[in-house]
N, C-alpha and C positions, 0 to 999 in steps of 0.2 A: 405963449410958446414955452415960457419958463415952467409953467405948471405941467405941461406935457413932458418936458425934459426931466423934471423931478420924479414924475410917475414912472418914466422909463428907467431911471436910475434905481428907484426902489424895486421895480420889477426884476431887473437883472441881478441886483445885489442879493435879494432874498431867494430868487430862483437859483442863483449860483451857490448860495449857502446850502440850500436843500440838496442840490446835486453833489456838493462836496461831502455832505454827511453820508449820502448813499454810496458814493465812491469809496469813502473811508471804510464802510462796512464790507464792501466787496474786496477792497485791498487787504483788509485784515484777514478775511476768509482765505484769500489766496496765499497770504504770508504764512498762515497756519497750515497750508496745504490741505484744507478741507474741500471736499467736492461741493459743487453748487447744489443747493437744495431748493425746494419750492420757493422759500422766502427770497432767495437770491434772484430767482427768475422774475418774481414779482417786482423786486427792486430794480432790475434792469428795465423792465417794462415801464416802471414809474419814471425812471430817468428819461426814457424816450418820450413818454407822453408829456412830461412837464417842459421839456425843451421845445417840443412842437407847440405846446400851448404858449410858451413865451414868444415864439416866432410869430404866431398868428395875432396875438394880442398886441404885439409891438406895432404891426402894420395898422391894426384897428385904432390904436391910440394916436398914431401919426396922421392917418387919413380921416379919422372921425367916423361916426356912425349916425344912424337916424334917431338915436335916443336923445331927442331934444324936445322941448315944449312946443306947442303949436304957436304960441306968441313969438317965441324966438325964431321959429321957422319962417314966419311971415315977414320978418325983418331982414332975411338973408336973400341975396341975389342968387337964384338957382341957375348957375351955369352948367352946361353939360359935363364939364370936368368935375365940378362940385358934386353933382348927382352921382357920377360914375364912382368917384372915390368913396363917397359915403355908403353907396350900395355895397361895394367890395368890403369896406370896413364892417358893415352890418353883418354880412355873410360870415366874415371871419370871427365876429363876436359869437355867433352861434357855434362855430367850430371850437372856439375857445371854451365855451361852456361845456361842450361835450368832452374835450380833453381834460378839463378841470374835474369833471365828475369821474372820469376814468381814473385819473391820478389819485383822487381822494379815496376811492374804494380799493384801489390797488394797495395803498398804504394800510388800509384797514385789513386787507388780506395778509400783509406782512406781519402785522400785529397778531392776527389769528394764527399764523404759522408758529409764532413763538409760544402762544398760549397752548396750542395743541400739543407741542412737545413737552411743555412743562406739566401738563395734565395727563400725560401718557401713563397708562397703568393705574389710574385712579377711578376706574369704572365711570368715566365721563364721556363715553362715546356718543351717547344720545344727545348730551348737551352740546358737544362739539359739532355734531351734524346739524343740530338746530341752529347754531350760530352761523355755520357756513350757508345754510339755506336762507337765513335772515339776510345775510350780506348779499346773496345773489338776488333775492326778491327786491330789496331796497335799492340796489344798484339799477335794476331793470326799470323800476318805477321812476327813479330820479333821472335816468337817461331818457326815457320816453317823454317825460314832461318837458324836457328841453326843446322838443320839436312839436308840441301840441297846443301851445298857448295861443298862437295866431291862426286865425281863419279868415280869408284864405292864407295859405302858407307863405305866399309872396310878400305879405305885410311885414314879415320879419326884416326884410331889407328895403322895403318901399320907402322912398324919401318924400315924394310928392305924388298925390295929395297926402296930407298928414296921416300916418298909419295908426295912430292911437297909442295907447300905453302898452299894448301887448308885446311890442318889440323890445321893451325894456326888460322883459323876463321877470316881472315881479312875482308872479305865481311860481315860476320855476325856482327862483331863489328861496321862496318860503318853503316849498316842498323839499328842495335840496337840503336846506339848513336844518329843517326839522328831522328829516331822516338821518342826516349826518350826526346830529347831536344825540339822537336816540341810540344809534349804533355805537357811538363813542362811549356812551355811558354803559352800554352792555359790555363792551370790551374791557372797560375799566373794572367793572364789578366781577368779571369771571375769575381772575386769579387771586382776588383779595382774601377769600377764606383760606386758601392754601398758604399764602404768604404769612397770614396772621398765625397759623398753626405751626409754622416752622420753629424747630427747637434751636433758636439762635438768640444771641444777646439782643436786648431791646433796640439798641442803636442800629444794629444790622437789619433788623426787621423794619424799622422806620426808614432806613435807607432804601430797602427794596420796595416798601409801600410808596415812597416818593417817586421811585423809578417808574412804577406802573400807574400811579395816579397823576403823573404829569400830563396825561391826556386830558385832564380837566381844563388845561389851558386852551386846547383846541375848542372845547365846548364853549368856553368864555368868548373866544374870538368869533366863533360862528354865531353866538347869540348877539354879540355886539353888531356884527354885520347885518343880521336879520333885523334888529331894532333900528339900525340906521336906515335900512330900506323902508321900514314901516313909517318912520318919522319923515323922511325926505320923499318917499313914494317915487324914487327913481334910482337908477344906477348912477353913482357919482364917483368923483375922484377918490374920496375917502373910502368908498366901498371897494374900489379896485385895490387900494393899498391894504385894506384889511384882508382881502382875498390872498394877496401875496404873503402877508404875515401867516395866514392859515396854512399856506403851502409849506412854509419853513417849519412851522411847529409840527405839521403832519409828518414830515421827514424825520424830525428829531424824535418824536414820540415812537414812531414805528421802528427806528433803528437803534435807539438808545440802549435797550436791554441787551441786544446782541453785541454792540460795540463795548458796552461796559463789561459784559461777561468775558469777552476775549482779552480786553486790556487787563482785567483783574487776574485772569489766569496767567497771562504773560508776566505780570508783576510778581506773582508767586513763584514762577519758574526762575526768574532772575535772582530772587532772594534765596533760592535753594543752594546750600553749600556745594562747592565744587567736589566732584566725585560721587555726588548723590543724584538721584533721579526724582523729579517731582511727580507725585501722584496725589489726586484729591483724597481727602480723608475718608471718603467712602470706599477707598481701596486700602486695605490693611494687609500686611504680609509679615509673618514672623518666621524666622529661620528655625527649621526643625533640627533635631539632634542627629539627623541622618548624616552619615559620613560623606555622602556624595554632594553635600552643599546645596541640596534642593530647598525650595521654600514651600511651606504649606500655609496657605492663607484662605481667607473666606471673603468673597465679594458678593454682596447682595444674595447671600444664601448659597453661593456656588463654591464648592471646594476647589482650591487651586493646589497643584503639586507640580511646580515647574522650576526651572532654573531662573535666576534673577533676570537674565536677559529676556527670557520668555515672558516673564510677568510684565516687564516694561513694554515689550513689543505687543503683548496682548492688550495692554491698556490703550496703546496707540490705535489698535484696530478693532477693539471690542465694540460692536454695536454702534459705533460713532455717536456717542452722546453729544447732544448739541451743547454749544458753549453756554446757553442759558441754563440748561439742566445742571451742568457742572458748577455754574455760579451759585445756583440754589442749593445744590447738594453739599457744598462745603468748600468749593474752590476759593471762596472769598476769605475765609478765616483760617483754615487749618490745612496743613499738608502733611503727607507721610514721606519721609526721606528714606529711601531705600539705598543702602550702601552697595555699590557695585564693585569698586576697586578692590576691596579686601576679599572678595569671594571668587576671584578668577584663579583658583588654585587647581582646577581640573584642566 
């Protein structure tokens, strides 16, 4: 019983940590008054799926499943209550695997949304479409394998007679882990060339590389879980624990770039002197010699000829650059301070 209690504690601590990370992302977005984008909707669905997963696996851990050895089954007195509980637990284990797959690929979609915005305008449409198609195909395969290992289908929750090893989902775990690791490596590799080419100090480029390559931690966790399954040839307590660790890391990796970008920009805004307005360094404005106090500036090749308030308002509404783009473009290191108080003479 103590082992079950420790597994339940680990389950909800790591699940709660993952949910907290995702809620932080959503909260920061709302605080910055940014509208919900596709990544946020994926995040909301991730929260729902992982909470449902936690609920069903909680019952399965308490009631037990049919994932035991034949020798162990022969030593157990099979009462109607025992059979009923373990059948329900086994059915919920299947549901758990489905929710787990949905959650994992939703987090990959969150990462893909970040990368798609970062690569916008770099003639990478075909690559982005290929990545989305790959995520869709691998998800479908991983999801289908969840329900195709046992024949007949009822062996997934059959307690007696002994159902065999198919109910343990060994093949499902191997396929899931392999596809998950392959897609994680793909997502890690996609932004690296652009980050390396950035004209930023070495330490900042290393910081960004670390931010995007932290996904290697998920690959390591998935590989550990896969090797554990191969060695033990069964789903075990350690395997469940590693799955929960994988859940936490998936949430961290998927949301870290967005959270980091928003916090970095907020820090720059706080450090801006009073009476000035923060703009990323990709926005430069120089006051012209015109008597009406207008500004003439250039942003991304577009001429600006507006009053100071119009420039600031224009930045707030222009194209809604993502926080990740602003982080990459210069929001980390440099800001342009546009004085407002001294120009309100009209």
